[in-house]
C-alpha positions, 0 to 999 in steps of 0.5 A, a space after each residue: 552540489 555536495 555529493 556523498 562520499 561513496 569511495 568505499 563502493 566496490 563495483 563488481 560485475 555480476 554482483 547482487 541485484 538490489 530489491 527496494 521493497 517499499 510501502 507507505 509507512 507508519 508512525 513509530 508508536 501509537 502516541 500523539 507525538 509520534 503520529 504528529 511527526 508521521 502526519 507532518 511528513 506525509 501531509 507535507 508531500 505535494 503529491 499527496 496534497 496539491 493545495 498551494 504550498 503556503 496555504 496548505 502549510 498554514 492549514 496543516 500546521 495551524 489546524 490539522 497537526 493540532 487536532 488530528 494526531 490525537 484522534 489518529 493515535 487512538 485509532 492506531 492504538 486499537 490495532 497496535 500489536 506487541 511487536 509494533 505497527 501491523 503494517 511494519 511487522 507484516 512488511 518485514 515478514 514480506 521482505 524476509 519471505 521474498 528474500 528467502 524465496 529469491 535465494 532459493 530460486 536464484 542462488 543468492 542473486 538478490 538483496 531485498 531491503 524494506 523501506 517506507 515512503 514516510 517514517 522508518 525505515 526510510 528510503 534513504 536508509 534502504 538505498 544506503 543498505 543496498 549501496 553498502 551491499 554492492 548492488 549496482 542494479 536496483 529494482 524499486 518495488 512499491 507495494 501499490 498495485 494500482 498507480 497513483 501520483 499520490 503513491 507510486 510517483 511519490 515513491 519515485 520522487 523520494 528515490 530520485 531525491 536520494 540518488 540526486 546526491 550520489 556520485 555513482 548511480 546504479 542502474 535503476 528499474 521501477 515497477 509503477 503498478 501491476 493492477 491486472 498482473 495475472 499472478 496478483 489477480 490469482 492470488 487475490 482470487 485464491 485468498 477469497 476462495 480460501 476465506 469462503 471455504 472456511 467461513 462461507 460465501 456472503 451474498 455480496 463481495 465488496 472490493 474497497 480501494 483507498 480513494 483520491 480526490 476527484 480533482 486528481 482523477 480529473 487531472 489525469 490520474 489513472 487510479 480509478 480506472 486501474 482499481 476498476 480493472 483490478 475489481 473486474 479481473 478478480 470478479 472474473 477470476 471468481 466467476 461472479 455475476 454483476 449482482 454478486 460484487 461491488 467496488 468502492 473507495 474509502 479513506 476520504 479526507 476533507 470536504 472536497 469530492 473524492 472519487 465515488 462510490 464511497 465505501 462507508 455510504 455504500 455499506 450504509 445503503 446495503 445495510 438499509 436494503 437488508 443485505 444479509 451478509 457481505 464480505 469485504 476485501 481491500 485489493 489496493 492494500 497488499 499489507 494490512 494496516 490502519 485503513 484495513 484493520 481499523 477503518 474497514 474491519 471495525 468502523 465500517 462494520 459498525 456503519 453496516 450493522 447500524 444501518 440494519 445489515 447482517 453478517 459482515 466479514 473482512 477478508 485479510 490482505 495478502 500479507 506474507 502469505 505463500 501465494 503473495 510472496 510467490 507472486 512478488 518473486 515472479 514479478 521481480 524475476 520478470 522485471 530483472 530479466 537481462 540484468 
């Protein structure tokens, strides 16, 4: 084993606690080549695609990476902003907001660094920043409220892989999920109420979560149950009865079954039933991204309207809102007690 040279590391008792705030990632640009690089890294992760490696690599490099990047680049171009990828821009705002609030609450005790599981800034880069900052205690906080091996476990894999080459290891804590964390549920409920105050309450509230293959759930991934727990907790906090809300799963890929009900199918059915108005929120996405801004706000709205549905409104993610940053700070404070 060739360990990295960390001889310049100065370990001082009582120094800062590092917070590695992570998200999924994004291409560097809305171009075919940039999207191809991103998808190659993302779809090569065995946590994401569990198909036998040799077969999957042939499919990935022989078919998918030759066809999908162009289509995905066009979708990214629809939501790309002047400052770049919405997910990266908002994630930076979340990181900066969390740093500011923690400084106010804890007198410069924490150092917050942003990292992406795929793409840039990388987890390797983020951990190195914390090392250079003298953080001998690190809390990893992936922005995945509901646990899945495809997200939370994959992030843990990446952190572990990087630390495998470190001669000196920091104390490490990892937040794997927070599906019914009270402050998270209250933040979602407050966001929905604020939207209703400004735009009116729709006939239905649909809570849409990213899907996973059904075989992953059958294999023991608790993700569907955690999504249901989040949805039920939010509906309870809002005082909704069973006729006023639904939950579903979006973003499926390929021809194999994914966990149901499917968001696009449900919206088409609701449209066919003549639903006059619907609000849709994506509680599994604390940061707006392609899956919310393009897939939900644009593509799925068209499914609903084309099927005969009425008013359709997407409720934005918590993003860098004050209540979300306060919730993250509370979570960090609780998880670093005793450090």
